[in-house]
Each structure stands twice: as structure tokens, then as C-alpha cells.
BALO-359738 format. One record per residue (C-alpha): residue number from 1; x, y, z. Coordinates in Angstrom, 2 decimals. Each point is the difference from the previous one (the first is absolute). Layout:
BEGIN
<keke><num>NUM</num><px>X</px><py>Y</py><pz>Z</pz></keke>
...
//
This chain:
BEGIN
<keke><num>1</num><px>-55.27</px><py>164.55</py><pz>40.05</pz></keke>
<keke><num>2</num><px>3.61</px><py>0.82</py><pz>0.81</pz></keke>
<keke><num>3</num><px>-0.11</px><py>-2.36</py><pz>3.00</pz></keke>
<keke><num>4</num><px>-0.96</px><py>-2.84</py><pz>-2.31</pz></keke>
<keke><num>5</num><px>2.85</px><py>0.81</py><pz>-2.36</pz></keke>
<keke><num>6</num><px>2.57</px><py>0.08</py><pz>2.73</pz></keke>
<keke><num>7</num><px>-1.26</px><py>-3.35</py><pz>1.36</pz></keke>
<keke><num>8</num><px>0.09</px><py>-1.47</py><pz>-3.48</pz></keke>
<keke><num>9</num><px>3.55</px><py>1.26</py><pz>-0.57</pz></keke>
<keke><num>10</num><px>1.19</px><py>-1.39</py><pz>3.31</pz></keke>
<keke><num>11</num><px>-1.53</px><py>-3.37</py><pz>-0.83</pz></keke>
<keke><num>12</num><px>1.76</px><py>-0.31</py><pz>-3.36</pz></keke>
<keke><num>13</num><px>3.32</px><py>1.24</py><pz>1.36</pz></keke>
<keke><num>14</num><px>-0.02</px><py>-2.32</py><pz>3.01</pz></keke>
<keke><num>15</num><px>2.53</px><py>-2.85</py><pz>-0.60</pz></keke>
<keke><num>16</num><px>-0.25</px><py>-1.77</py><pz>3.35</pz></keke>
<keke><num>17</num><px>-1.88</px><py>-3.05</py><pz>-1.34</pz></keke>
<keke><num>18</num><px>1.92</px><py>-0.34</py><pz>-3.29</pz></keke>
<keke><num>19</num><px>2.24</px><py>-2.78</py><pz>1.29</pz></keke>
<keke><num>20</num><px>-2.95</px><py>-2.01</py><pz>1.25</pz></keke>
<keke><num>21</num><px>-1.78</px><py>0.33</py><pz>-3.34</pz></keke>
<keke><num>22</num><px>3.12</px><py>-0.99</py><pz>-1.93</pz></keke>
<keke><num>23</num><px>0.52</px><py>-3.01</py><pz>2.24</pz></keke>
<keke><num>24</num><px>-3.64</px><py>-1.04</py><pz>-0.45</pz></keke>
<keke><num>25</num><px>0.46</px><py>0.11</py><pz>-3.78</pz></keke>
<keke><num>26</num><px>3.24</px><py>-2.00</py><pz>-0.06</pz></keke>
<keke><num>27</num><px>-0.69</px><py>-2.46</py><pz>2.87</pz></keke>
<keke><num>28</num><px>-2.03</px><py>-2.54</py><pz>-2.08</pz></keke>
<keke><num>29</num><px>2.80</px><py>-0.23</py><pz>-2.57</pz></keke>
<keke><num>30</num><px>2.61</px><py>-0.47</py><pz>2.72</pz></keke>
<keke><num>31</num><px>-2.06</px><py>-2.70</py><pz>1.74</pz></keke>
<keke><num>32</num><px>-0.53</px><py>-1.80</py><pz>-3.32</pz></keke>
<keke><num>33</num><px>3.73</px><py>0.19</py><pz>-0.74</pz></keke>
<keke><num>34</num><px>0.91</px><py>-1.30</py><pz>3.47</pz></keke>
<keke><num>35</num><px>-2.44</px><py>-2.93</py><pz>-0.15</pz></keke>
<keke><num>36</num><px>1.07</px><py>-0.84</py><pz>-3.54</pz></keke>
<keke><num>37</num><px>3.67</px><py>-0.08</py><pz>0.93</pz></keke>
<keke><num>38</num><px>-0.78</px><py>-2.16</py><pz>3.03</pz></keke>
<keke><num>39</num><px>-1.95</px><py>-2.47</py><pz>-2.16</pz></keke>
<keke><num>40</num><px>2.66</px><py>-0.19</py><pz>-2.69</pz></keke>
<keke><num>41</num><px>2.78</px><py>-0.42</py><pz>2.56</pz></keke>
<keke><num>42</num><px>-1.84</px><py>-2.88</py><pz>1.68</pz></keke>
<keke><num>43</num><px>-0.58</px><py>-1.67</py><pz>-3.38</pz></keke>
<keke><num>44</num><px>3.69</px><py>0.35</py><pz>-0.87</pz></keke>
<keke><num>45</num><px>0.97</px><py>-1.50</py><pz>3.36</pz></keke>
<keke><num>46</num><px>-2.30</px><py>-2.98</py><pz>-0.59</pz></keke>
<keke><num>47</num><px>1.46</px><py>-0.52</py><pz>-3.47</pz></keke>
<keke><num>48</num><px>3.56</px><py>0.16</py><pz>1.34</pz></keke>
<keke><num>49</num><px>-0.80</px><py>-2.48</py><pz>2.75</pz></keke>
<keke><num>50</num><px>-1.49</px><py>-2.36</py><pz>-2.58</pz></keke>
<keke><num>51</num><px>3.29</px><py>0.17</py><pz>-1.93</pz></keke>
<keke><num>52</num><px>1.88</px><py>-0.81</py><pz>3.23</pz></keke>
<keke><num>53</num><px>-2.34</px><py>-2.93</py><pz>0.68</pz></keke>
<keke><num>54</num><px>0.56</px><py>-1.42</py><pz>-3.48</pz></keke>
<keke><num>55</num><px>3.76</px><py>0.26</py><pz>0.33</pz></keke>
<keke><num>56</num><px>-0.01</px><py>-1.48</py><pz>3.51</pz></keke>
<keke><num>57</num><px>-2.18</px><py>-3.04</py><pz>-0.69</pz></keke>
<keke><num>58</num><px>1.96</px><py>-0.74</py><pz>-3.16</pz></keke>
<keke><num>59</num><px>3.36</px><py>0.44</py><pz>1.68</pz></keke>
<keke><num>60</num><px>-0.92</px><py>-2.17</py><pz>3.00</pz></keke>
<keke><num>61</num><px>-1.19</px><py>-2.75</py><pz>-2.33</pz></keke>
<keke><num>62</num><px>3.05</px><py>0.26</py><pz>-2.28</pz></keke>
<keke><num>63</num><px>2.38</px><py>-0.37</py><pz>2.97</pz></keke>
<keke><num>64</num><px>-1.31</px><py>-3.47</py><pz>0.89</pz></keke>
<keke><num>65</num><px>0.91</px><py>-3.28</py><pz>-1.64</pz></keke>
<keke><num>66</num><px>-3.53</px><py>-1.27</py><pz>0.57</pz></keke>
<keke><num>67</num><px>-3.28</px><py>1.42</py><pz>1.23</pz></keke>
<keke><num>68</num><px>-3.42</px><py>-1.23</py><pz>0.97</pz></keke>
<keke><num>69</num><px>-3.35</px><py>0.96</py><pz>1.49</pz></keke>
<keke><num>70</num><px>1.32</px><py>1.00</py><pz>3.44</pz></keke>
<keke><num>71</num><px>2.85</px><py>2.10</py><pz>-1.35</pz></keke>
<keke><num>72</num><px>-2.16</px><py>1.80</py><pz>-2.58</pz></keke>
<keke><num>73</num><px>-2.65</px><py>0.74</py><pz>2.64</pz></keke>
<keke><num>74</num><px>2.72</px><py>1.57</py><pz>2.15</pz></keke>
<keke><num>75</num><px>1.26</px><py>2.00</py><pz>-2.99</pz></keke>
<keke><num>76</num><px>-3.53</px><py>1.26</py><pz>-0.75</pz></keke>
<keke><num>77</num><px>-0.38</px><py>1.01</py><pz>3.65</pz></keke>
<keke><num>78</num><px>3.20</px><py>2.03</py><pz>-0.32</pz></keke>
<keke><num>79</num><px>-1.48</px><py>1.68</py><pz>-3.07</pz></keke>
<keke><num>80</num><px>-3.11</px><py>0.96</py><pz>1.97</pz></keke>
<keke><num>81</num><px>2.16</px><py>1.50</py><pz>2.75</pz></keke>
<keke><num>82</num><px>1.90</px><py>2.11</py><pz>-2.55</pz></keke>
<keke><num>83</num><px>-3.30</px><py>1.51</py><pz>-1.21</pz></keke>
<keke><num>84</num><px>-1.01</px><py>1.28</py><pz>3.44</pz></keke>
<keke><num>85</num><px>-1.54</px><py>2.41</py><pz>0.96</pz></keke>
<keke><num>86</num><px>-2.06</px><py>-0.42</py><pz>-3.17</pz></keke>
<keke><num>87</num><px>-2.83</px><py>-2.58</py><pz>0.16</pz></keke>
<keke><num>88</num><px>1.00</px><py>-3.40</py><pz>-1.39</pz></keke>
<keke><num>89</num><px>-3.42</px><py>-1.29</py><pz>-1.05</pz></keke>
<keke><num>90</num><px>0.62</px><py>0.72</py><pz>-3.69</pz></keke>
<keke><num>91</num><px>3.68</px><py>-1.08</py><pz>-0.05</pz></keke>
<keke><num>92</num><px>0.66</px><py>-2.99</py><pz>-2.27</pz></keke>
<keke><num>93</num><px>3.43</px><py>-1.64</py><pz>-0.33</pz></keke>
<keke><num>94</num><px>1.34</px><py>-2.83</py><pz>-2.14</pz></keke>
<keke><num>95</num><px>3.33</px><py>-1.80</py><pz>-0.35</pz></keke>
<keke><num>96</num><px>0.78</px><py>-2.53</py><pz>-2.69</pz></keke>
<keke><num>97</num><px>2.95</px><py>-1.84</py><pz>-1.48</pz></keke>
<keke><num>98</num><px>0.27</px><py>0.32</py><pz>-3.77</pz></keke>
<keke><num>99</num><px>2.32</px><py>-2.33</py><pz>-1.90</pz></keke>
<keke><num>100</num><px>1.07</px><py>0.39</py><pz>-3.62</pz></keke>
<keke><num>101</num><px>0.74</px><py>-3.11</py><pz>-2.05</pz></keke>
<keke><num>102</num><px>2.83</px><py>-0.28</py><pz>-2.54</pz></keke>
<keke><num>103</num><px>-2.17</px><py>1.77</py><pz>-2.60</pz></keke>
<keke><num>104</num><px>-0.80</px><py>2.90</py><pz>2.36</pz></keke>
<keke><num>105</num><px>-3.61</px><py>-1.01</py><pz>0.70</pz></keke>
<keke><num>106</num><px>-0.85</px><py>1.37</py><pz>3.47</pz></keke>
<keke><num>107</num><px>-2.16</px><py>-2.33</py><pz>2.10</pz></keke>
<keke><num>108</num><px>-1.20</px><py>0.48</py><pz>3.59</pz></keke>
<keke><num>109</num><px>1.51</px><py>-2.75</py><pz>2.17</pz></keke>
<keke><num>110</num><px>-1.97</px><py>0.98</py><pz>3.14</pz></keke>
<keke><num>111</num><px>-1.94</px><py>3.01</py><pz>1.22</pz></keke>
<keke><num>112</num><px>-1.62</px><py>1.19</py><pz>3.18</pz></keke>
<keke><num>113</num><px>-2.40</px><py>2.91</py><pz>0.54</pz></keke>
<keke><num>114</num><px>-0.81</px><py>1.72</py><pz>3.26</pz></keke>
<keke><num>115</num><px>-3.73</px><py>-0.03</py><pz>-0.81</pz></keke>
<keke><num>116</num><px>-2.13</px><py>-2.35</py><pz>-2.08</pz></keke>
<keke><num>117</num><px>-1.54</px><py>2.88</py><pz>-1.95</pz></keke>
<keke><num>118</num><px>3.30</px><py>1.25</py><pz>-1.46</pz></keke>
<keke><num>119</num><px>-0.65</px><py>-0.19</py><pz>-3.72</pz></keke>
<keke><num>120</num><px>3.46</px><py>0.99</py><pz>-1.29</pz></keke>
<keke><num>121</num><px>1.93</px><py>-2.77</py><pz>1.78</pz></keke>
<keke><num>122</num><px>1.02</px><py>-2.57</py><pz>-2.64</pz></keke>
<keke><num>123</num><px>-1.02</px><py>-3.61</py><pz>0.61</pz></keke>
<keke><num>124</num><px>2.44</px><py>-2.90</py><pz>0.13</pz></keke>
<keke><num>125</num><px>0.78</px><py>-1.18</py><pz>-3.53</pz></keke>
<keke><num>126</num><px>-1.06</px><py>3.27</py><pz>-1.65</pz></keke>
<keke><num>127</num><px>2.14</px><py>1.21</py><pz>-2.87</pz></keke>
<keke><num>128</num><px>1.02</px><py>3.64</py><pz>0.38</pz></keke>
<keke><num>129</num><px>0.63</px><py>2.01</py><pz>-3.14</pz></keke>
<keke><num>130</num><px>0.69</px><py>3.38</py><pz>1.61</pz></keke>
<keke><num>131</num><px>3.30</px><py>-0.83</py><pz>1.74</pz></keke>
<keke><num>132</num><px>2.83</px><py>1.86</py><pz>-1.76</pz></keke>
<keke><num>133</num><px>2.81</px><py>-2.19</py><pz>-1.38</pz></keke>
<keke><num>134</num><px>2.56</px><py>2.22</py><pz>1.73</pz></keke>
<keke><num>135</num><px>-1.65</px><py>-0.86</py><pz>3.33</pz></keke>
<keke><num>136</num><px>-0.46</px><py>-3.72</py><pz>-0.63</pz></keke>
<keke><num>137</num><px>2.50</px><py>-1.55</py><pz>-2.41</pz></keke>
<keke><num>138</num><px>-0.39</px><py>-3.56</py><pz>-1.26</pz></keke>
<keke><num>139</num><px>0.51</px><py>-2.79</py><pz>2.58</pz></keke>
<keke><num>140</num><px>-0.17</px><py>2.40</py><pz>2.97</pz></keke>
<keke><num>141</num><px>-2.57</px><py>0.87</py><pz>2.64</pz></keke>
<keke><num>142</num><px>-1.29</px><py>3.13</py><pz>1.71</pz></keke>
<keke><num>143</num><px>-2.26</px><py>0.79</py><pz>2.91</pz></keke>
<keke><num>144</num><px>-3.02</px><py>2.02</py><pz>-1.03</pz></keke>
<keke><num>145</num><px>-1.28</px><py>2.31</py><pz>2.76</pz></keke>
<keke><num>146</num><px>-3.26</px><py>1.78</py><pz>-0.61</pz></keke>
<keke><num>147</num><px>-2.06</px><py>2.25</py><pz>2.26</pz></keke>
<keke><num>148</num><px>-3.11</px><py>2.10</py><pz>-0.44</pz></keke>
<keke><num>149</num><px>-1.74</px><py>2.46</py><pz>2.28</pz></keke>
<keke><num>150</num><px>-3.22</px><py>1.98</py><pz>-0.27</pz></keke>
<keke><num>151</num><px>0.52</px><py>3.38</py><pz>1.66</pz></keke>
<keke><num>152</num><px>-3.07</px><py>1.91</py><pz>1.18</pz></keke>
<keke><num>153</num><px>0.60</px><py>3.54</py><pz>1.19</pz></keke>
<keke><num>154</num><px>-1.45</px><py>0.79</py><pz>3.42</pz></keke>
<keke><num>155</num><px>-0.84</px><py>3.57</py><pz>-1.08</pz></keke>
<keke><num>156</num><px>-1.29</px><py>-0.77</py><pz>-3.55</pz></keke>
<keke><num>157</num><px>0.05</px><py>3.64</py><pz>-1.04</pz></keke>
<keke><num>158</num><px>2.53</px><py>-0.18</py><pz>-2.83</pz></keke>
<keke><num>159</num><px>0.04</px><py>-3.82</py><pz>-0.36</pz></keke>
<keke><num>160</num><px>-3.67</px><py>-0.99</py><pz>0.34</pz></keke>
<keke><num>161</num><px>0.44</px><py>-3.47</py><pz>-1.51</pz></keke>
<keke><num>162</num><px>2.50</px><py>-2.68</py><pz>1.09</pz></keke>
<keke><num>163</num><px>3.35</px><py>-0.39</py><pz>-1.78</pz></keke>
<keke><num>164</num><px>1.42</px><py>-3.44</py><pz>-0.78</pz></keke>
<keke><num>165</num><px>3.78</px><py>-0.36</py><pz>0.17</pz></keke>
<keke><num>166</num><px>1.76</px><py>-3.04</py><pz>-1.51</pz></keke>
<keke><num>167</num><px>3.66</px><py>-0.98</py><pz>0.19</pz></keke>
<keke><num>168</num><px>1.86</px><py>-2.92</py><pz>-1.57</pz></keke>
<keke><num>169</num><px>3.63</px><py>-0.86</py><pz>0.65</pz></keke>
<keke><num>170</num><px>2.27</px><py>-2.81</py><pz>-1.21</pz></keke>
<keke><num>171</num><px>2.92</px><py>-1.18</py><pz>2.13</pz></keke>
<keke><num>172</num><px>2.54</px><py>-2.70</py><pz>-0.66</pz></keke>
<keke><num>173</num><px>0.45</px><py>-2.65</py><pz>2.70</pz></keke>
<keke><num>174</num><px>3.09</px><py>0.72</py><pz>2.09</pz></keke>
<keke><num>175</num><px>1.19</px><py>-3.37</py><pz>1.27</pz></keke>
<keke><num>176</num><px>-1.37</px><py>-2.52</py><pz>-2.49</pz></keke>
<keke><num>177</num><px>-0.96</px><py>-0.16</py><pz>-3.65</pz></keke>
<keke><num>178</num><px>-3.70</px><py>-0.23</py><pz>0.87</pz></keke>
<keke><num>179</num><px>-1.88</px><py>0.42</py><pz>3.28</pz></keke>
<keke><num>180</num><px>-1.87</px><py>-3.24</py><pz>0.65</pz></keke>
<keke><num>181</num><px>-3.45</px><py>-0.41</py><pz>1.54</pz></keke>
<keke><num>182</num><px>-0.30</px><py>-2.32</py><pz>3.00</pz></keke>
<keke><num>183</num><px>-3.25</px><py>-0.49</py><pz>1.89</pz></keke>
<keke><num>184</num><px>2.09</px><py>-0.65</py><pz>3.12</pz></keke>
<keke><num>185</num><px>1.48</px><py>3.55</py><pz>0.04</pz></keke>
//
């Protein structure tokens, strides 16, 4: 009986495996935290790159005195390069020229989307009511740059469903009063 007691006491006093047990208890939480931070960081990087794309396509369009199909295709290709290494299949970009008349009514003079299924790219002749007056005063024009991206996490532990990021930016033309559309450019 005393041999059993001494074995039992030695077992409960033995601390050699305590670190392994503690690690086994905390490891799932640490792995979840690590994967979650990786997913959120990747999503933030994709969102930041989308903001850079919107600014770049708008700025490149606003620098020109006229644009056209070839130039906008090149600009959209630049936008796709900025997004790398993320996949570009869900990237949608749009540039448009919006002109305000003397009464401040904002009308789309021309627009071009990178994909035919981009639903938030305004059509030519559309009247926009959401352009702030401080951005587009009467008898002026702006370049509207819009981009959207659907981000799907490769891990899908913390972010199991895709996130859709949208950015809109207004830029004033730099060299002319309004950037013109020319099918030859």
C-alpha cells in the first residue's frame, strides 16, 4: 500500500510535462490568432491597393487633354498590375468625365468600364445626383474614377465569405477644362 502512495505522490509532483500540456492548451488559440491576423492583413493590403488603383487611373486620365479606347485600356492594364499579386478576375474599374452645366446639374459626358458587367459605372448622358458641389462647381468638369474588388481570403478561417471593396474618386482635369473622348486615342 505504501508503494502505491509513493508512486501516486511522485506522479502528482512530477512537473516535467507541464510545459507540453500548457502549450497544447494554448496552441489552438495562438494558431487562430495567427491565421486571423494573416487574413485581416491580406484584406487590408487588397483594400489599400484598390485605393491606389482608383487614384492612379483617375490621375492618369485627368492628366490628358483627350482619351480614348486605346488609352483607357492601357490605364486599366496599369490598374491590374498595381493589384498584383492578388488575382484580378474580380477587379472592375471605370473612368468617366462628368460635366456640370450653369445650374450645377452633373451629366456624364463619356464613360468607360474595364468590364461589361460593372454595374456602378455611369452611362453616357446619365445625370449624377451624388457629386458634391464642392467637388464639381457649376460649369466645370471632373474625372470620376471608380474601382471595385471582391476579395476572397485564401485561408477562410476568420473571413469565410468574400469582401467587396469599392472606391470612388473625383479629380479635376489638369491641362484642360474637360478631358475629351476621341475614338482615335
